[in-house]
TIDO-289404 format. One line per 8 residues: number of its first residue (from 1); for each residue x, y, z of C-alpha. Coordinates in Angstrom, 2 decimals, always signed. Layout:
NUM = X:Y:Z  ...
***
This chain:
1 = -0.31:+15.98:+7.78  -0.04:+12.73:+5.83  -1.03:+9.50:+7.56  +1.98:+7.47:+8.71  +2.76:+4.67:+6.27  +3.44:+1.35:+7.98  +6.90:+0.00:+7.18  +7.46:-3.76:+7.28
9 = +11.04:-5.06:+6.96  +11.95:-8.69:+6.32  +14.68:-10.00:+8.62  +16.55:-13.25:+9.17  +18.40:-12.77:+12.46  +18.18:-11.03:+15.82  +20.76:-8.48:+14.65  +18.62:-7.83:+11.56
17 = +15.56:-7.28:+13.73  +17.28:-4.83:+16.06  +18.72:-2.87:+13.12  +15.33:-2.75:+11.39  +13.51:-1.45:+14.46  +16.24:+1.10:+15.19  +15.88:+2.27:+11.58  +12.14:+2.81:+11.94
25 = +10.39:-0.46:+11.06  +6.85:-0.82:+12.42  +6.54:-4.55:+11.77  +8.91:-7.40:+10.90  +8.57:-10.44:+8.71  +10.86:-13.13:+10.13  +12.44:-15.63:+7.73  +15.42:-17.81:+7.19
33 = +17.32:-17.90:+3.87  +16.29:-14.55:+2.46  +18.62:-15.22:-0.46  +16.11:-17.94:-1.47  +13.11:-15.65:-1.14  +12.55:-16.47:+2.52  +11.96:-19.83:+4.22  +10.50:-20.87:+7.58
41 = +12.59:-19.53:+10.48  +13.27:-21.53:+13.62  +10.90:-21.06:+16.54  +14.00:-20.19:+18.59  +14.76:-17.25:+16.31  +11.20:-15.95:+16.57  +11.23:-16.31:+20.36  +14.54:-14.46:+20.72
49 = +13.47:-11.63:+18.39  +10.22:-11.40:+20.36  +12.30:-11.01:+23.52  +14.44:-8.24:+22.01  +11.98:-6.01:+20.11  +8.47:-4.74:+20.71  +7.06:-4.51:+17.16  +4.77:-7.25:+15.75
57 = +6.43:-10.27:+14.13  +4.97:-12.05:+11.12  +6.65:-15.44:+10.67  +7.15:-17.00:+7.25  +5.89:-20.55:+6.72  +7.61:-21.87:+3.59  +9.30:-25.27:+3.79  +11.39:-25.10:+0.62
65 = +12.30:-22.83:-2.31  +11.11:-23.40:-5.86  +7.37:-22.97:-6.26  +4.42:-23.25:-3.91  +2.70:-26.58:-4.69  +3.65:-28.76:-1.76  +3.69:-32.49:-1.10  +1.61:-33.93:+1.73
73 = +4.71:-34.24:+3.91  +5.69:-30.62:+3.14  +2.24:-29.51:+4.22  +2.39:-31.56:+7.43  +5.62:-29.76:+8.26  +4.00:-26.39:+7.52  +1.17:-27.10:+9.96  +3.60:-28.21:+12.66
81 = +5.90:-25.21:+12.09  +2.95:-22.81:+12.12  +1.89:-23.97:+15.57  +5.45:-23.73:+16.91  +5.93:-20.23:+15.50  +2.74:-18.97:+17.10  +3.75:-20.54:+20.40  +7.12:-18.76:+20.05
89 = +5.41:-15.37:+19.85  +4.58:-14.71:+16.20  +1.77:-12.17:+15.84  +0.74:-13.74:+12.52  +1.88:-16.01:+9.71  +2.81:-15.42:+6.07  +2.36:-18.30:+3.64  +1.14:-19.13:+0.15
97 = -0.08:-22.46:-1.18  -0.90:-23.06:-4.84  -2.16:-25.91:-6.97  +0.01:-27.20:-9.79  -1.79:-24.89:-12.26  -0.94:-21.80:-10.18  -4.41:-21.32:-8.69  -4.74:-20.83:-4.93
105 = -5.16:-24.09:-3.02  -8.19:-23.03:-1.01  -8.45:-26.16:+1.13  -4.86:-26.15:+2.37  -4.74:-22.36:+2.64  -7.81:-22.45:+4.84  -6.36:-25.17:+7.08  -3.23:-23.14:+7.67
113 = -5.21:-19.96:+8.15  -7.20:-21.71:+10.87  -3.95:-22.35:+12.75  -3.57:-18.56:+12.99  -6.76:-18.31:+15.03  -7.43:-14.61:+15.54  -3.94:-13.64:+14.38  -3.36:-12.18:+10.90
121 = -2.95:-14.62:+8.02  -0.88:-13.09:+5.21  -0.75:-14.57:+1.71  +2.77:-13.89:+0.50  +4.11:-13.30:-3.01  +2.99:-16.69:-4.27  +0.08:-14.44:-5.25  +2.31:-12.92:-7.93
129 = +2.32:-16.11:-10.01  -1.42:-16.76:-9.91  -2.93:-16.64:-13.45  -5.99:-14.55:-12.52  -4.99:-12.10:-9.77  -8.30:-10.33:-9.24  -10.14:-13.64:-8.91  -7.38:-14.86:-6.58
137 = -7.82:-11.77:-4.41  -11.54:-12.53:-4.09  -10.65:-16.07:-2.97  -8.35:-14.72:-0.27  -11.04:-12.32:+0.94  -13.52:-15.19:+1.15  -10.98:-17.32:+3.03  -10.51:-14.62:+5.65
145 = -6.94:-13.51:+4.95  -6.05:-10.18:+6.49  -3.38:-9.19:+4.01  -1.79:-10.09:+0.67  +1.76:-9.22:-0.30  +2.32:-8.42:-3.98  +4.59:-6.74:-6.50  +1.64:-6.48:-8.89
153 = +2.91:-9.59:-10.71  +6.00:-7.73:-11.94  +9.64:-7.96:-10.85  +9.24:-4.79:-8.75  +6.29:-3.12:-7.06  +6.79:+0.13:-8.96  +6.60:-1.78:-12.27  +3.45:-3.54:-11.04
161 = +1.83:-0.42:-9.58  -1.09:-0.44:-12.05  -2.22:-3.89:-10.94  -1.62:-3.02:-7.28  -3.91:-0.02:-7.72  -6.52:-2.27:-9.35  -6.27:-4.70:-6.44  -6.66:-1.85:-3.97
169 = -9.83:-0.73:-5.73  -11.19:-4.28:-5.87  -10.40:-4.99:-2.21  -12.83:-2.38:-0.94  -10.89:-2.46:+2.34  -11.91:-6.11:+2.81  -8.25:-7.13:+2.71  -5.00:-5.20:+3.07
177 = -2.69:-4.85:+0.07  +1.00:-4.85:+0.98  +3.30:-3.77:-1.88  +6.63:-5.62:-1.94  +9.46:-6.12:-4.38  +12.44:-3.86:-5.00  +11.05:-0.92:-3.06  +13.68:+1.78:-2.51
185 = +13.69:+5.26:-0.94  +13.84:+6.96:-4.36  +10.62:+5.41:-5.69  +8.45:+4.71:-2.64  +6.62:+8.06:-2.80  +5.72:+7.44:-6.45  +4.56:+3.92:-5.58  +2.24:+5.21:-2.86
193 = +0.91:+7.91:-5.13  +0.12:+5.44:-7.90  -1.47:+2.78:-5.68  -3.03:+4.49:-2.68  -1.45:+1.92:-0.36  -0.71:+2.79:+3.27  +1.97:+0.18:+3.99  +5.06:-1.22:+2.28
201 = +7.35:-4.24:+2.67  +11.05:-4.01:+1.93  +14.38:-5.79:+2.34  +17.00:-3.17:+3.14  +20.21:-5.18:+3.23  +23.88:-4.65:+2.57  +26.82:-7.02:+2.15  +28.94:-7.92:+5.16
209 = +32.09:-10.02:+5.45  +33.09:-12.84:+7.78  +36.86:-13.29:+7.81  +36.76:-16.69:+9.50  +37.03:-18.52:+6.15  +39.93:-16.47:+4.79  +42.55:-19.20:+5.34  +40.93:-21.48:+2.72
217 = +39.31:-19.25:+0.05  +39.00:-22.21:-2.36  +36.42:-23.93:-0.10  +32.75:-23.27:-0.91  +29.83:-24.55:+1.19  +27.07:-23.12:-1.03  +25.49:-25.00:-3.90  +26.76:-22.28:-6.26
225 = +29.90:-20.19:-6.04  +28.29:-16.96:-7.27  +29.24:-15.33:-3.96  +32.47:-15.58:-2.04  +32.05:-17.74:+1.06  +33.02:-14.80:+3.30  +30.07:-12.66:+2.14  +26.65:-12.49:+3.78
233 = +23.86:-9.93:+3.85  +22.45:-8.17:+6.87  +19.69:-5.61:+7.45  +21.22:-2.15:+7.17  +19.86:+0.27:+9.78  +20.86:+3.30:+7.70  +19.03:+2.01:+4.62  +15.91:+1.36:+6.71
241 = +16.22:+4.89:+8.10  +16.44:+6.30:+4.57  +13.26:+4.50:+3.59  +11.49:+5.63:+6.77  +12.53:+9.23:+6.02  +11.31:+8.94:+2.43  +7.94:+7.75:+3.72  +7.69:+10.61:+6.17
249 = +8.64:+13.28:+3.62  +6.79:+11.98:+0.58  +5.12:+14.65:-1.51
***
């Protein structure tokens, strides 16, 4: 019998978290603003999800969208948020801090990792824009990170599977490699076969509608009007279940 593959689902609400766990998620990454790639969630959200579900929660620490080289005030906020998220019940933290040239900022990364204490520190997909990924992986191992999330520096994990496999070989089990990026039920078995990974991260969401804005459809509160104001995305329990089933029946 094949070893169970750990399934991590990214969520942005209590309803998302419940749907993900009901669908078969083993671990959650808690964010706000998933449409922006995921930002720091409120400590209240983490605390309420912790109250409702039993699986481990990894909380995102990312103060803004658009790159990963932060100002001193951004970093001060990250430290403060990290402490609050752990106090709220996060089992670990996901973050990524780079220098302006794309290299890992070892000093700041280490300071934030220290806030984790004995909890997992996860370097998120900021890794995917580093110019020398194998060297960056060695840095993260030396810094004591437990896990790195990556699409193999491609738009999707399946497209980046060759690099993910190389990272797995280089890691020597000194750090976990968590494939992420466009993972779907129809390609997850191939991804695992190519990489040898034993865990995956996915966002299994579908569009929902909120009719409360229907009286004034011309009003838009977003910075762009690419989506109708009555549309939002939510974790889809059935999609999570499909991915869980694909993991169980791979091969």
